ROTI-27569 format. One line per 10 residues: their letters; for each residue x, y, z of C-alpha. Coordinates in steps of 0.25 Angstrom, whole numbers. Example, Ala and Ser with C-alpha at 12.3 -4.5 7.8 and 13.67 -1.06 7.14 Angstrom:
AS	49 -18 31 | 55 -4 29
//
This chain:
XXXXXXXXXX	0 0 0 | 11 10 4 | 18 7 -10 | 5 10 -17 | 3 23 -10 | 18 27 -12 | 16 23 -27 | 4 31 -28 | 11 44 -22 | 22 41 -32
XXXXXXXXXX	13 40 -44 | 5 53 -39 | 19 60 -38 | 23 55 -52 | 10 60 -58 | 11 74 -52 | 25 76 -57 | 21 71 -71 | 9 80 -70 | 18 92 -66
XXXXXXXXXX	29 89 -76 | 19 88 -88 | 12 101 -83 | 26 108 -83 | 30 102 -97 | 16 106 -103 | 17 120 -97 | 31 122 -103 | 26 117 -117 | 14 125 -116
XXXXXXXXXX	21 138 -112 | 32 136 -123 | 22 133 -134 | 11 144 -131 | 19 155 -124 | 10 163 -115 | -4 158 -117 | -2 144 -110 | 8 150 -100 | -3 159 -95
XXXXXXXXXX	-13 149 -95 | -4 139 -86 | 1 150 -77 | -13 156 -74 | -17 143 -67 | -3 136 -65 | -8 130 -52 | -20 123 -58 | -12 118 -70 | -1 112 -61
XXXXXXXXXX	-12 106 -52 | -19 100 -64 | -5 94 -68 | -4 88 -55 | -18 82 -55 | -16 76 -68 | -2 70 -64 | -9 64 -51 | -20 58 -60 | -11 52 -70
XXXXXXXXXX	1 49 -61 | -6 45 -49 | -16 35 -56 | -4 28 -62 | -4 20 -49 | -15 11 -55 | -4 4 -63 | 1 -2 -50 | -12 -8 -47 | -12 -23 -51
XXXXXXXXXX	-27 -25 -50 | -30 -16 -62 | -28 -20 -77 | -18 -12 -85 | -29 -6 -93 | -37 -2 -81 | -24 5 -75 | -22 13 -88 | -37 17 -88 | -37 21 -73
XXXXXXXXXX	-24 29 -76 | -29 35 -88 | -43 38 -83 | -38 45 -71 | -27 52 -78 | -36 57 -89 | -47 60 -80 | -39 69 -72 | -31 75 -84 | -42 79 -94
XXXXXXXXXX	-51 86 -84 | -40 93 -78 | -34 97 -92 | -47 102 -96 | -50 110 -83 | -36 117 -84 | -36 120 -98 | -25 110 -102 | -35 105 -113 | -45 114 -119
XXXXXXXXXX	-59 110 -119 | -69 114 -130 | -83 109 -127 | -87 113 -141 | -76 104 -147 | -77 92 -139 | -69 84 -149 | -57 93 -145 | -59 89 -131 | -59 74 -135
XXXXXXXXXX	-47 75 -143 | -40 82 -131 | -44 71 -122 | -39 60 -132 | -26 68 -133 | -24 68 -118 | -27 53 -117 | -16 51 -128 | -6 59 -120 | -10 51 -107
XXXXXXXXXX	-9 38 -115 | 5 42 -121 | 10 46 -107 | 4 33 -101 | 11 25 -112 | 25 32 -110 | 24 28 -95 | 20 14 -99 | 32 12 -107 | 41 18 -96
XXXXXXXXXX	36 9 -86 | 36 -3 -95 | 50 -1 -98 | 54 1 -84 | 47 -13 -81 | 54 -19 -92 | 67 -14 -86 | 64 -19 -72 | 59 -33 -78 | 72 -34 -85
XXXXXXXXXX	81 -31 -73 | 73 -41 -65 | 74 -52 -76 | 90 -49 -76 | 90 -50 -61 | 82 -63 -61 | 92 -69 -71 | 104 -64 -64 | 98 -70 -51 | 95 -84 -58
XXXXXXX	110 -84 -62 | 115 -82 -48 | 106 -93 -42 | 110 -104 -52 | 120 -114 -47 | 134 -114 -53 | 137 -126 -61
//
């Protein structure tokens, strides 16, 4: 139980740091590309935008703990992570104006949502590839240690 609490706190902290890092990166890109218009938008409500990025980071990073639950299937884990992550990101992004909302052009909102889902999926896939690579390295090392251990325990002819 202590392990899961510590792991959950770790995921939450990772999520917050990723949310803040992405926020700083996006702010930098927006300011460089659009000069004063976006800079004023961000600075007027900087605390709200920063809090929004922390909230999104919490939702995306904190819910990654579901991947540690063995009772759930892989697809259930992905759906929970995706559902919570997008369920927090999209309303936050609309509320804070990160994504514009045009009621008269609902297709635009649908495309923005699909684009956001694509970004989420791409980020998830990068983490998946990284973790799969790390697991392969660990498994290869364990196999190597098992082979070396087997050689040591063999009787000498």
